[in-house]
Every structure is written in C-alpha cells, then in structure tokens.
Backbone as a printed PyTorch tensor [residue, N CA C, xyz], in Angstrom:
tensor([[[  0.8330,  -1.2030,   0.0000],
         [  0.0000,   0.0000,   0.0000],
         [  0.8690,   1.2550,   0.0000]],

        [[  0.3250,   2.2880,  -0.5920],
         [  1.0310,   3.5500,  -0.6690],
         [  0.6590,   4.4640,   0.4760]],

        [[  0.4000,   5.7030,   0.1340],
         [  0.0720,   6.7030,   1.1420],
         [ -1.3120,   6.4340,   1.7250]],

        [[ -1.5660,   7.0720,   2.8660],
         [ -2.7660,   6.8040,   3.6370],
         [ -3.7750,   7.9480,   3.4890]],

        [[ -5.0030,   7.5740,   3.1500],
         [ -6.0940,   8.5360,   2.9930],
         [ -7.1770,   8.2180,   4.0110]],

        [[ -7.7060,   9.2600,   4.6620],
         [ -8.8500,   9.0980,   5.5480],
         [-10.0740,   9.6940,   4.8650]],

        [[-11.1500,   8.9210,   4.8060],
         [-12.4170,   9.3740,   4.2350],
         [-13.3940,   9.5510,   5.3840]],

        [[-13.9400,  10.7670,   5.5170],
         [-14.8930,  11.0590,   6.5880],
         [-16.2010,  11.4920,   5.9470]],

        [[-17.2250,  10.6400,   6.0660],
         [-18.5290,  10.9300,   5.4640],
         [-19.5790,  10.1210,   6.2070]],

        [[-20.7350,  10.7330,   6.4570],
         [-21.7890,  10.0290,   7.1840],
         [-22.5720,   9.0670,   6.2900]],

        [[-22.3250,   9.0730,   4.9950],
         [-23.0240,   8.1790,   4.0780],
         [-22.1770,   6.9240,   3.8270]],

        [[-22.7260,   5.7750,   4.2010],
         [-22.0150,   4.5000,   4.0250],
         [-21.6020,   4.2740,   2.5730]],

        [[-22.5110,   4.5690,   1.6400],
         [-22.2410,   4.3080,   0.2250],
         [-21.0560,   5.1290,  -0.2810]],

        [[-20.9440,   6.3650,   0.1640],
         [-19.8260,   7.2260,  -0.2490],
         [-18.5200,   6.6550,   0.2990]],

        [[-18.5220,   6.2800,   1.5720],
         [-17.2920,   5.7220,   2.1720],
         [-16.8620,   4.4590,   1.4380]],

        [[-17.8020,   3.5980,   1.1270],
         [-17.4870,   2.3580,   0.4250],
         [-16.9540,   2.6400,  -0.9800]],

        [[-17.6240,   3.5270,  -1.6940],
         [-17.1990,   3.8910,  -3.0480],
         [-15.7880,   4.4710,  -3.0330]],

        [[-15.5260,   5.4390,  -2.1490],
         [-14.2030,   6.0560,  -2.0780],
         [-13.1500,   5.0270,  -1.6790]],

        [[-13.4890,   4.1400,  -0.7290],
         [-12.5430,   3.1010,  -0.3080],
         [-12.1360,   2.2570,  -1.5150]],

        [[-13.1250,   1.7810,  -2.2740],
         [-12.8300,   0.9370,  -3.4310],
         [-11.9920,   1.6760,  -4.4710]],

        [[-12.3680,   2.9070,  -4.7700],
         [-11.6490,   3.6830,  -5.7840],
         [-10.2030,   3.9480,  -5.3770]],

        [[-10.0010,   4.3660,  -4.1400],
         [ -8.6510,   4.7430,  -3.7160],
         [ -7.7800,   3.5280,  -3.3950]],

        [[ -8.3790,   2.4370,  -2.9460],
         [ -7.5820,   1.2170,  -2.7760],
         [ -7.1360,   0.6950,  -4.1380]],

        [[ -7.9810,   0.8460,  -5.1600],
         [ -7.5870,   0.4640,  -6.5230],
         [ -6.4040,   1.2960,  -7.0170]],

        [[ -6.2290,   2.4810,  -6.4350],
         [ -5.1130,   3.3540,  -6.8030],
         [ -3.9120,   3.1370,  -5.8670]],

        [[ -3.9730,   2.0690,  -5.0680],
         [ -2.8970,   1.6790,  -4.1450],
         [ -2.7190,   2.5960,  -2.9460]],

        [[ -3.8030,   3.2340,  -2.5090],
         [ -3.7680,   3.9900,  -1.2600],
         [ -4.3220,   3.1160,  -0.1450]],

        [[ -3.8160,   3.3280,   1.0560],
         [ -4.4260,   2.7170,   2.2350],
         [ -5.5640,   3.6400,   2.6500]],

        [[ -6.7410,   3.0970,   2.9170],
         [ -7.9090,   3.9280,   3.2250],
         [ -8.4390,   3.6070,   4.6140]],

        [[ -8.6280,   4.6620,   5.3920],
         [ -9.2770,   4.5780,   6.6970],
         [-10.5730,   5.3540,   6.5380]],

        [[-11.7000,   4.8320,   7.0390],
         [-12.9140,   5.6300,   6.9160],
         [-13.5940,   5.8050,   8.2650]],

        [[-14.2820,   6.9310,   8.3700],
         [-15.0130,   7.2970,   9.5860],
         [-16.3630,   7.8710,   9.1980]],

        [[-17.3660,   7.5840,  10.0390],
         [-18.7210,   8.0440,   9.7330],
         [-19.0790,   9.3710,  10.3910]],

        [[-18.1900,   9.9110,  11.2280],
         [-18.4890,  11.2050,  11.8730],
         [-17.1970,  11.8880,  12.3180]],

        [[-17.3620,  13.1250,  12.7660],
         [-16.2070,  13.9270,  13.1460],
         [-15.4610,  13.4070,  14.3590]],

        [[-16.1890,  12.8900,  15.3250],
         [-15.5450,  12.3800,  16.5310],
         [-14.6250,  11.2080,  16.1840]],

        [[-15.1260,  10.2790,  15.3760],
         [-14.3170,   9.1430,  14.9260],
         [-13.0950,   9.6540,  14.1520]],

        [[-13.3170,  10.6380,  13.2920],
         [-12.2380,  11.1710,  12.4580],
         [-11.0920,  11.7060,  13.3070]],

        [[-11.4110,  12.4680,  14.3460],
         [-10.3500,  13.0490,  15.1650],
         [ -9.6050,  11.9790,  15.9470]],

        [[-10.3240,  10.9870,  16.4370],
         [ -9.6890,   9.8890,  17.1620],
         [ -8.7640,   9.0980,  16.2300]],

        [[ -9.2650,   8.7510,  15.0540],
         [ -8.4770,   7.9700,  14.0990],
         [ -7.3320,   8.7870,  13.5000]],

        [[ -7.5400,  10.0940,  13.3540],
         [ -6.4990,  10.9520,  12.7910],
         [ -5.2320,  10.8790,  13.6390]],

        [[ -5.4000,  11.0070,  14.9490],
         [ -4.2330,  10.9590,  15.8330],
         [ -3.5590,   9.5990,  15.7890]],

        [[ -4.3570,   8.5290,  15.6910],
         [ -3.8300,   7.1680,  15.6960],
         [ -3.1780,   6.7970,  14.3640]],

        [[ -3.8170,   7.1420,  13.2580],
         [ -3.4000,   6.6770,  11.9350],
         [ -2.4680,   7.6360,  11.1810]],

        [[ -2.5330,   8.9150,  11.5080],
         [ -1.7040,   9.9460,  10.8530],
         [ -1.7630,   9.8530,   9.3210]],

        [[ -2.9550,  10.0590,   8.7410],
         [ -3.0790,   9.9630,   7.2820],
         [ -2.3270,  11.0840,   6.5720]],

        [[ -1.9870,  10.8340,   5.2990],
         [ -1.3300,  11.8480,   4.4760],
         [ -2.3360,  12.8550,   3.9360]],

        [[ -3.6000,  12.4140,   3.8070],
         [ -4.6360,  13.2650,   3.2180],
         [ -5.9830,  12.8530,   3.8020]],

        [[ -6.8640,  13.8450,   4.0020],
         [ -8.2120,  13.5970,   4.5210],
         [ -9.2220,  14.1330,   3.5170]],

        [[-10.1970,  13.2870,   3.1600],
         [-11.3410,  13.7200,   2.3530],
         [-12.4940,  13.8500,   3.3280]],

        [[-13.0080,  15.0650,   3.4640],
         [-13.8860,  15.4010,   4.5790],
         [-15.2110,  15.9850,   4.0980]],

        [[-16.3100,  15.3180,   4.4660],
         [-17.6480,  15.8430,   4.1980],
         [-17.8920,  17.0250,   5.1320]],

        [[-18.7430,  17.9410,   4.7310],
         [-19.0410,  19.1010,   5.5820],
         [-20.2730,  18.8570,   6.4340]],

        [[-21.3940,  18.5030,   5.7860],
         [-22.6740,  18.3740,   6.4840],
         [-22.8140,  16.9650,   7.0620]],

        [[-22.4760,  16.8420,   8.3520],
         [-22.6050,  15.5550,   9.0500],
         [-23.3060,  15.8050,  10.3720]],

        [[-24.0280,  14.8100,  10.8810],
         [-24.6390,  14.9810,  12.2030],
         [-23.5490,  15.1070,  13.2690]],

        [[-23.8570,  15.8120,  14.3230],
         [-22.8620,  16.0140,  15.3770],
         [-21.8680,  17.0770,  14.9520]],

        [[-20.6080,  16.7680,  15.0350],
         [-19.5470,  17.7110,  14.6800],
         [-19.4960,  17.8920,  13.1610]],

        [[-19.5410,  19.1320,  12.7040],
         [-19.5070,  19.3910,  11.2610],
         [-18.0970,  19.2030,  10.7110]],

        [[-18.0270,  19.0130,   9.4150],
         [-16.7370,  18.8920,   8.7560],
         [-15.8750,  20.1330,   8.9320]],

        [[-16.5090,  21.2960,   9.0280],
         [-15.7380,  22.5300,   9.2250],
         [-15.0450,  22.5210,  10.5860]],

        [[-15.7380,  22.0080,  11.6130],
         [-15.1170,  21.8930,  12.9360],
         [-13.9510,  20.9040,  12.8980]],

        [[-14.1610,  19.7930,  12.2160],
         [-13.1070,  18.7690,  12.0980],
         [-11.9130,  19.3370,  11.3390]],

        [[-12.1840,  20.0770,  10.2680],
         [-11.1170,  20.7120,   9.4870],
         [-10.2360,  21.5720,  10.3880]],

        [[-10.8500,  22.4190,  11.1960],
         [-10.0880,  23.2930,  12.0830],
         [ -9.2130,  22.5160,  13.0470]],

        [[ -9.7610,  21.4530,  13.6220],
         [ -9.0060,  20.6630,  14.5950],
         [ -7.8660,  19.8930,  13.9260]],

        [[ -8.1140,  19.3720,  12.7290],
         [ -7.0530,  18.6530,  12.0120],
         [ -5.9120,  19.6040,  11.6680]],

        [[ -6.2510,  20.7890,  11.1890],
         [ -5.2030,  21.7500,  10.8190],
         [ -4.4450,  22.2610,  12.0460]],

        [[ -5.1030,  22.3000,  13.2110],
         [ -4.3980,  22.6520,  14.4510],
         [ -3.3990,  21.5530,  14.8110]],

        [[ -3.8250,  20.2940,  14.7040],
         [ -2.9670,  19.1560,  15.0700],
         [ -1.8380,  18.9470,  14.0720]],

        [[ -2.1420,  19.1470,  12.7880],
         [ -1.1800,  18.8240,  11.7420],
         [ -1.3840,  19.7570,  10.5470]],

        [[ -0.8180,  20.9650,  10.6070],
         [ -1.0620,  21.9640,   9.5480],
         [ -0.6700,  21.5090,   8.1460]],

        [[  0.2420,  20.5510,   8.0360],
         [  0.7180,  20.1400,   6.7180],
         [ -0.0390,  18.9550,   6.1220]],

        [[ -0.9890,  18.4040,   6.8600],
         [ -1.7990,  17.3120,   6.3060],
         [ -2.7930,  17.9100,   5.3150]],

        [[ -2.8720,  17.3270,   4.1410],
         [ -3.7950,  17.8130,   3.1160],
         [ -5.2290,  17.4440,   3.4800]],

        [[ -6.1400,  18.4120,   3.2780],
         [ -7.5620,  18.1700,   3.5120],
         [ -8.3360,  18.6410,   2.2930]],

        [[ -9.1540,  17.7280,   1.7580],
         [-10.0630,  18.0650,   0.6640],
         [-11.4740,  18.0650,   1.2370]],

        [[-12.1470,  19.1950,   1.1420],
         [-13.5490,  19.2580,   1.5510],
         [-14.3740,  18.6900,   0.3990]],

        [[-15.2490,  17.7540,   0.7160],
         [-16.0640,  17.0900,  -0.2890],
         [-17.5120,  17.1560,   0.1720]],

        [[-18.3390,  17.8710,  -0.5760],
         [-19.7180,  18.0620,  -0.1550],
         [-20.6530,  18.0840,  -1.3520]],

        [[-21.9070,  17.8390,  -1.0950],
         [-22.9140,  17.8830,  -2.1600],
         [-23.3790,  19.3160,  -2.4120]],

        [[-22.9480,  20.2490,  -1.5720],
         [-23.4620,  21.6230,  -1.6360],
         [-22.3650,  22.6050,  -2.0280]],

        [[-22.5320,  23.2460,  -3.1700],
         [-21.5050,  24.1690,  -3.6470],
         [-21.4590,  25.4680,  -2.8410]],

        [[-22.5560,  25.8300,  -2.1450],
         [-22.5700,  27.1160,  -1.4320],
         [-21.5660,  27.1810,  -0.2780]],

        [[-21.1100,  26.0380,   0.2230],
         [-20.1170,  26.0650,   1.3000],
         [-18.7930,  26.6500,   0.8360]],

        [[-18.5580,  26.6480,  -0.4620],
         [-17.2850,  27.1720,  -0.9740],
         [-17.1000,  28.6430,  -0.6100]],

        [[-18.2090,  29.3410,  -0.3970],
         [-18.1410,  30.7490,  -0.0130],
         [-17.8540,  30.9370,   1.4830]],

        [[-17.9400,  29.8700,   2.2520],
         [-17.7140,  29.9390,   3.6930],
         [-16.2220,  30.1250,   3.9630]],

        [[-15.9100,  31.1320,   4.7070],
         [-14.5230,  31.4640,   5.0230],
         [-13.7500,  30.2600,   5.5650]],

        [[-14.3950,  29.4380,   6.3820],
         [-13.7040,  28.3180,   7.0150],
         [-13.2100,  27.2860,   6.0060]],

        [[-13.8810,  27.1620,   4.8610],
         [-13.4360,  26.1780,   3.8730],
         [-12.1190,  26.6050,   3.2220]],

        [[-11.7680,  27.8660,   3.3380],
         [-10.5340,  28.3600,   2.7220],
         [ -9.2960,  27.7260,   3.3470]],

        [[ -9.4290,  27.2020,   4.5540],
         [ -8.3100,  26.5580,   5.2370],
         [ -7.9690,  25.2300,   4.5580]],

        [[ -8.9510,  24.6360,   3.9000],
         [ -8.7360,  23.3500,   3.2310],
         [ -7.8200,  23.5280,   2.0200]],

        [[ -7.2230,  22.4310,   1.5950],
         [ -6.3280,  22.4650,   0.4390],
         [ -7.0870,  22.3770,  -0.8710]],

        [[ -8.3300,  21.8970,  -0.8120],
         [ -9.1600,  21.8120,  -2.0170],
         [-10.6170,  21.6740,  -1.5980]],

        [[-11.4990,  21.9720,  -2.5310],
         [-12.9380,  21.8900,  -2.3100],
         [-13.5390,  21.2280,  -3.5400]],

        [[-14.1570,  20.0830,  -3.3530],
         [-14.7390,  19.3300,  -4.4660],
         [-16.2190,  19.0970,  -4.1830]],

        [[-17.0730,  19.4300,  -5.1450],
         [-18.4960,  19.1290,  -5.0190],
         [-18.6960,  17.6790,  -5.4530]],

        [[-19.3850,  16.8960,  -4.6010],
         [-19.6150,  15.4800,  -4.8950],
         [-20.3270,  15.3270,  -6.2260]],

        [[-19.9130,  14.2990,  -6.9560],
         [-20.4480,  14.0670,  -8.2890],
         [-20.2780,  12.5820,  -8.6160]],

        [[-21.1040,  12.0510,  -9.5270],
         [-20.8840,  10.6670,  -9.9690],
         [-19.5250,  10.4990, -10.6580]],

        [[-18.9840,  11.5970, -11.1820],
         [-17.6750,  11.5760, -11.8340],
         [-16.6010,  11.8080, -10.7650]],

        [[-15.8710,  10.7590, -10.4130],
         [-14.8530,  10.8680,  -9.3600],
         [-13.5040,  11.3620,  -9.8710]],

        [[-13.3820,  11.5820, -11.1720],
         [-12.0840,  11.9860, -11.7230],
         [-11.5400,  13.2800, -11.1130]],

        [[-12.3650,  14.3380, -10.9380],
         [-11.7930,  15.5530, -10.3190],
         [-11.2390,  15.2900,  -8.9090]],

        [[-11.9370,  14.4810,  -8.1260],
         [-11.4600,  14.1480,  -6.7880],
         [-10.1770,  13.3180,  -6.8640]],

        [[-10.1640,  12.3120,  -7.7030],
         [ -8.9830,  11.4590,  -7.8410],
         [ -7.7840,  12.2590,  -8.3560]],

        [[ -8.0280,  13.1490,  -9.3060],
         [ -6.9390,  13.9940,  -9.8270],
         [ -6.3820,  14.9010,  -8.7450]],

        [[ -7.2600,  15.4600,  -7.9160],
         [ -6.8120,  16.3690,  -6.8450],
         [ -6.0060,  15.5980,  -5.8040]],

        [[ -6.4270,  14.3860,  -5.4780],
         [ -5.6690,  13.5570,  -4.5270],
         [ -4.2660,  13.3030,  -5.0770]],

        [[ -4.1820,  12.8830,  -6.3360],
         [ -2.8710,  12.6080,  -6.9560],
         [ -2.0130,  13.8720,  -6.9620]],

        [[ -2.6200,  15.0040,  -7.2890],
         [ -1.8700,  16.2710,  -7.3240],
         [ -1.3150,  16.6270,  -5.9460]],

        [[ -2.1620,  16.5700,  -4.9220],
         [ -1.7260,  16.9610,  -3.5870],
         [ -0.6660,  16.0110,  -3.0320]],

        [[ -0.8020,  14.7260,  -3.3390],
         [  0.1540,  13.7490,  -2.8190],
         [  1.3730,  13.5910,  -3.7230]],

        [[  1.4230,  14.3940,  -4.7820],
         [  2.5940,  14.4010,  -5.6510],
         [  2.7710,  13.1260,  -6.4400]],

        [[  1.6620,  12.5730,  -6.9120],
         [  1.7380,  11.2990,  -7.6510],
         [  1.1450,  11.4270,  -9.0380]]])
C-alpha cells in the first residue's frame, strides 16, 4: 500500500465507493462516519490526506477541518460536499481543495494525486 487517505462521510455508500476507488489506486484507506471518529483515528493513523464531508450529524466537517489543521497543519484536507454554497464559507478556505460530490470521481482522484505528488 502507498500513502494513507482518511475518508470522513456520514453516508455509508460514499465511504465504500471512495474506499474501493482509492484502494484500486494503491492507497491505504481509513474511513469514519463522523467527526468524533475522524479526530480519534487521525491521531492514531496519521493519514497523508483527509477527504472530509461538511454536512454531518454532530460535529460538522468545518469543525473537524479546524481541529485537524491545528494538530497537523501540513496534512492535506479536501472538503467534499454535495453543496456548492459552502465554498463561499470562510472556514473552507483553510482546506487544500474543495470538491463538489459528483458521480464523476475523476476531479477528486486527480486532486488527490496532485496533492500527494503522484
């Protein structure tokens, strides 16, 4: 396995899809269904990149983004959401990229490869 990616999304289908796609690209994938799990696993697993949903029950992706960047400012974070209006939110600017969820995963996969230098 290559570099480690953490996928944080409250939708099981999205986590499964991303896991399959990124494992096919030789990444190790850790997934979490909420922000609390993400922060716990982040400290334990130390991923190279995090793909983070914004709208989740409990702790929002924006809160998780802030905490991840406090713990590890150099870890890449891609905000991935179904809602394009979050791009205007000042807090998303801290992320390294912002991708609107789509059936076409190529923009997300390309951004992961770009950020991880592959």
